C-alpha positions as CSV (number, residue, x, y, z in Angstrom):
1,M,-85.7,-34.1,11.6
2,S,-84.2,-33.7,14.9
3,G,-84.6,-29.9,15.3
4,S,-80.9,-29.2,15.1
5,P,-79.6,-27.0,12.3
6,P,-77.9,-28.7,9.4
7,R,-74.1,-29.0,9.8
8,G,-73.2,-27.1,6.7
9,N,-74.9,-24.0,7.8
10,L,-73.3,-23.5,11.2
11,P,-71.7,-20.1,11.8
12,P,-67.9,-20.3,12.0
13,D,-66.4,-20.7,15.5
14,R,-64.7,-17.8,17.0
15,A,-61.0,-18.3,17.2
16,N,-59.6,-19.2,20.6
17,P,-57.7,-16.3,22.1
18,T,-55.0,-18.7,23.3
19,Q,-54.4,-19.9,19.7
20,I,-54.1,-16.3,18.5
21,R,-51.5,-15.5,21.2
22,I,-49.5,-18.6,20.3
23,L,-49.5,-17.7,16.6
24,V,-48.4,-14.1,17.3
25,W,-45.7,-15.3,19.6
26,L,-44.4,-17.8,17.0
27,F,-44.3,-15.1,14.4
28,V,-42.5,-12.7,16.8
29,V,-39.9,-15.4,17.8
30,A,-39.4,-16.3,14.1
31,A,-38.9,-12.6,13.2
32,I,-36.3,-12.1,16.0
33,A,-34.5,-15.3,15.0
34,V,-34.3,-14.3,11.3
35,T,-33.1,-10.8,12.3
36,I,-30.3,-12.2,14.5
37,W,-29.3,-14.7,11.8
38,G,-29.2,-11.9,9.2
39,F,-27.0,-9.7,11.4
40,T,-24.7,-12.7,12.0
41,V,-24.4,-13.4,8.3
42,V,-23.6,-9.7,7.5
43,S,-21.0,-9.6,10.3
44,E,-19.3,-12.7,9.0
45,A,-19.3,-11.4,5.4
46,R,-17.8,-8.1,6.5
47,S,-15.1,-9.9,8.5
48,T,-14.3,-12.2,5.6
49,A,-14.2,-9.1,3.3
50,A,-11.7,-7.4,5.6
51,D,-9.5,-10.4,5.7
52,T,-9.7,-10.8,1.9
53,D,-8.9,-7.1,1.4
54,R,-5.8,-7.5,3.5
55,D,-4.7,-10.4,1.3
56,V,-5.5,-8.4,-1.9
57,R,-3.5,-5.4,-0.6
58,L,-0.6,-7.7,0.4
59,A,-0.6,-9.4,-3.1
60,A,-0.5,-5.9,-4.7
61,W,2.2,-4.7,-2.3
62,L,4.3,-7.8,-3.1
63,T,3.8,-7.2,-6.8
64,L,4.9,-3.5,-6.5
65,A,7.9,-4.5,-4.2
66,E,9.1,-7.1,-6.7
67,A,8.6,-4.6,-9.6
68,D,10.6,-2.0,-7.7
69,R,13.3,-4.5,-6.9
70,S,13.7,-6.0,-10.4
71,G,12.7,-2.9,-12.4
72,A,9.9,-4.9,-14.2
73,M,6.6,-6.3,-13.4
74,P,6.7,-9.9,-12.3
75,S,5.5,-12.5,-14.8
76,E,4.8,-15.3,-12.3
77,E,4.0,-15.7,-8.6
78,A,7.3,-17.5,-7.7
79,P,9.2,-14.3,-6.7
80,L,6.2,-13.1,-4.7
81,R,5.9,-16.4,-2.9
82,Q,9.6,-16.2,-2.1
83,M,9.1,-12.7,-0.7
84,L,6.5,-14.2,1.6
85,V,9.1,-16.6,3.0
86,E,12.0,-14.1,3.2
87,G,10.0,-11.0,4.2
88,W,8.8,-8.1,2.3
89,P,9.9,-4.4,2.4
90,E,7.9,-1.9,4.4
91,E,8.9,0.8,1.9
92,I,9.3,1.0,-1.8
93,A,12.4,3.2,-2.4
94,P,11.7,6.4,-4.4
95,D,12.9,6.0,-7.9
96,A,14.5,8.9,-9.8
97,A,12.7,7.6,-12.9
98,F,9.4,8.6,-11.4
99,P,9.8,12.2,-10.4
100,N,6.1,13.1,-10.5
101,A,4.9,9.8,-9.2
102,P,3.7,7.9,-7.3
103,R,0.1,7.1,-7.7
104,W,0.7,4.0,-5.7
105,P,1.7,3.6,-2.0
106,R,5.3,4.1,-1.0
107,L,4.9,2.7,2.5
108,I,3.2,-0.5,3.6
109,V,0.9,1.4,5.9
110,D,-0.2,3.6,3.0
111,A,-1.2,0.4,1.2
112,G,-3.7,-0.2,4.1
113,L,-1.6,-2.9,5.7
114,P,-0.4,-2.8,9.3
115,E,3.3,-2.5,10.0
116,D,3.3,-5.6,12.1
117,L,1.6,-7.7,9.5
118,A,2.1,-11.3,10.3
119,A,3.2,-13.8,7.6
120,G,0.8,-13.8,4.7
121,D,1.2,-17.5,3.9
122,R,-2.5,-17.7,3.0
123,V,-2.4,-14.7,0.7
124,F,-2.5,-16.8,-2.5
125,E,-5.3,-19.2,-1.3
126,H,-8.1,-17.0,-2.6
127,V,-6.2,-14.2,-4.3
128,R,-4.8,-14.7,-7.8
129,L,-2.6,-12.7,-10.0
130,V,-3.5,-12.9,-13.7
131,F,-0.4,-12.5,-15.8
132,S,-0.5,-11.4,-19.4
133,P,2.4,-10.7,-21.7
134,D,1.0,-7.3,-22.8
135,R,-0.4,-6.0,-19.5
136,P,0.7,-5.8,-15.9
137,P,-0.6,-8.5,-13.5
138,Q,-4.1,-8.1,-12.3
139,V,-5.2,-9.0,-8.8
140,T,-8.4,-11.0,-8.6
141,V,-10.2,-12.9,-5.9
142,V,-11.6,-16.4,-6.1
143,G,-14.8,-17.0,-4.1
144,L,-14.6,-14.5,-1.3
145,P,-16.1,-11.0,-0.9
146,T,-14.1,-7.8,-0.9
147,R,-15.0,-4.3,0.1
148,N,-16.2,-2.0,-2.7
149,G,-13.3,-0.6,-4.7
150,T,-10.4,-2.6,-3.2
151,L,-9.6,-4.6,-6.4
152,E,-9.9,-1.5,-8.6
153,E,-7.7,0.5,-6.2
154,V,-4.9,-2.1,-6.1
155,N,-5.0,-2.8,-9.8
156,D,-4.7,0.9,-10.4
157,W,-1.5,1.0,-8.3
158,I,0.0,-1.8,-10.4
159,E,-1.2,-0.2,-13.7
160,S,0.1,3.2,-12.6
161,W,3.5,1.8,-11.8
162,A,3.7,0.0,-15.2
163,E,2.7,3.2,-17.0
164,A,5.2,5.3,-15.1
165,R,8.0,2.8,-15.8
166,A,7.0,2.7,-19.6
167,E,7.1,6.5,-19.7
168,A,10.4,6.7,-17.9
169,T,11.9,4.0,-20.2
170,S,10.6,5.6,-23.4
171,S,12.0,9.1,-22.4
172,R,15.5,7.8,-21.9
C-alpha cells in the first residue's frame, strides 16, 4: 500500500468556475436565439395570414360581384378569373330585390380590401371556391394561415346574398 487513498473513494472535484460561466452563457445565448427565431416565425405567419386574408376577401368579393352582375351565384371559377383580367367593380349596385339587406359589403373597402388593390392574379393559387349544386360557393384556403374568423365572415356574405336572392325570388 502506498498511503494514497483508493481512487473510488475520492471526493468529487469542485466544478471549475470558468466551466460554469461558459455553460450559463451558452444557455443564455441559446435562449435569446430561440426567442428571436420564435418572433420571426410568428411575424412571418402573421404576414402570410394578412396576404391570405386579402386573397380570401377578393375571392368573396369577386363571387358577390359576379352574382350581382348575373343575378345568380357563379357555378365555376371562369367568370371570376375573367373579372381578374378585365377588372372588378369597386361597388355592388344596390338591388331593389334586397330592400332590407345587405348583410354583405356594398363597397370594396367595406370588404376589407384597399381601393387601389393591385391585380389579384395570385388569388386562386391558395384560395379555392367549392361549388355545390345545392349551396352557394364556399371559400376555402389550401395550406396557408388566415386570421381568425375571415373564412366564416366571407362565407357568411355569400350565404346571405344567396338567401336574400332566394327570398326575393320566392316572394315575386
